[in-house]
C-alpha positions in Angstrom: 99.8 75.1 74.5 99.1 73.6 78.0 96.4 75.0 80.1 96.5 74.5 83.9 94.3 75.4 86.7 96.2 76.3 89.8 94.1 76.2 93.0 95.3 78.1 96.0 92.7 77.8 98.8 89.6 79.7 97.6 91.4 81.2 94.5 92.0 79.7 91.1 94.5 80.9 88.6 94.5 79.8 84.9 98.0 79.4 83.5 98.9 78.9 79.9 102.3 77.4 79.1 103.6 77.3 75.5 105.1 74.1 74.4 108.3 75.8 73.3 108.9 77.0 76.9 109.0 73.4 78.0 111.2 72.3 75.2 113.6 75.2 75.7 113.9 74.9 79.4 115.3 71.3 79.6 118.7 72.5 81.0 116.8 74.5 83.7 114.8 71.4 84.6 118.0 69.4 84.7 119.5 71.9 87.2 116.3 71.7 89.3 116.6 68.0 89.4 120.3 68.1 90.3 119.4 70.4 93.2 116.7 68.0 94.4 119.0 65.0 94.0 120.8 66.4 97.1 117.6 66.0 99.2 115.0 68.5 100.0 113.2 69.9 103.1 109.5 69.2 102.4 107.6 71.1 105.1 108.8 69.4 108.3 110.4 66.4 106.7 113.8 66.0 105.1 113.5 63.9 102.0 116.7 62.2 101.0 115.8 61.3 97.4 112.5 63.0 96.3 110.4 60.9 93.9 109.1 62.4 90.7 105.7 63.1 92.4 107.5 64.8 95.3 109.7 66.8 93.0 106.4 68.1 91.4 105.1 69.0 94.9 108.3 70.9 95.5 107.9 72.8 92.2 104.2 73.5 93.1 105.3 75.0 96.4 107.7 77.3 94.5 104.9 78.0 92.1 102.7 79.1 95.1 105.4 81.4 96.3 105.9 82.8 92.8 102.3 83.6 92.4 102.1 85.2 95.9 105.1 87.4 95.1 103.8 88.1 91.6 106.9 86.6 89.9 105.2 85.5 86.7 108.4 84.2 84.9 109.2 81.9 87.9 105.6 80.7 88.1 105.7 79.8 84.5 108.9 77.9 84.9 107.7 75.9 87.8 104.4 75.1 86.0 106.5 74.1 82.9 108.6 71.7 85.1 105.4 70.1 86.4 104.1 69.6 82.9 107.4 68.2 81.8 107.3 65.7 84.6 103.5 65.0 84.5 102.3 65.9 80.9 98.7 64.9 81.7 98.2 67.2 84.7 95.5 69.8 84.2 94.9 70.9 87.8 97.4 71.7 90.5 95.7 72.0 94.0 98.5 73.6 96.1 98.3 73.2 99.9 98.4 76.6 101.4 98.7 75.6 105.1 102.5 74.8 104.9 102.3 71.1 104.2 103.5 70.6 100.7 102.9 66.9 100.8 99.2 67.7 100.7 99.5 69.3 97.3 97.7 67.2 94.6 97.6 66.9 90.9 94.9 65.8 88.6 
């Protein structure tokens, strides 16, 4: 079981992600990577080939949207993607001002 703290401005959301979700979602993660391989609009900048860190920032932006829209399944999948890419992450501090490059992980 992975436990994450997601910080959105003044609010914190604890997320628990089961290991089997990460293991079972590898094809989903591959599809996400294939989509990002085409380049991605990161706030005001187009990124031709997002790095691993930038891909996690993109997933964190989608995590933010999922939490905002109360889409729990999507939120779990975005968190699972980040854990899959960065297994030691414990805290995701998501920028809520529209600049996803300011999102940080620790």
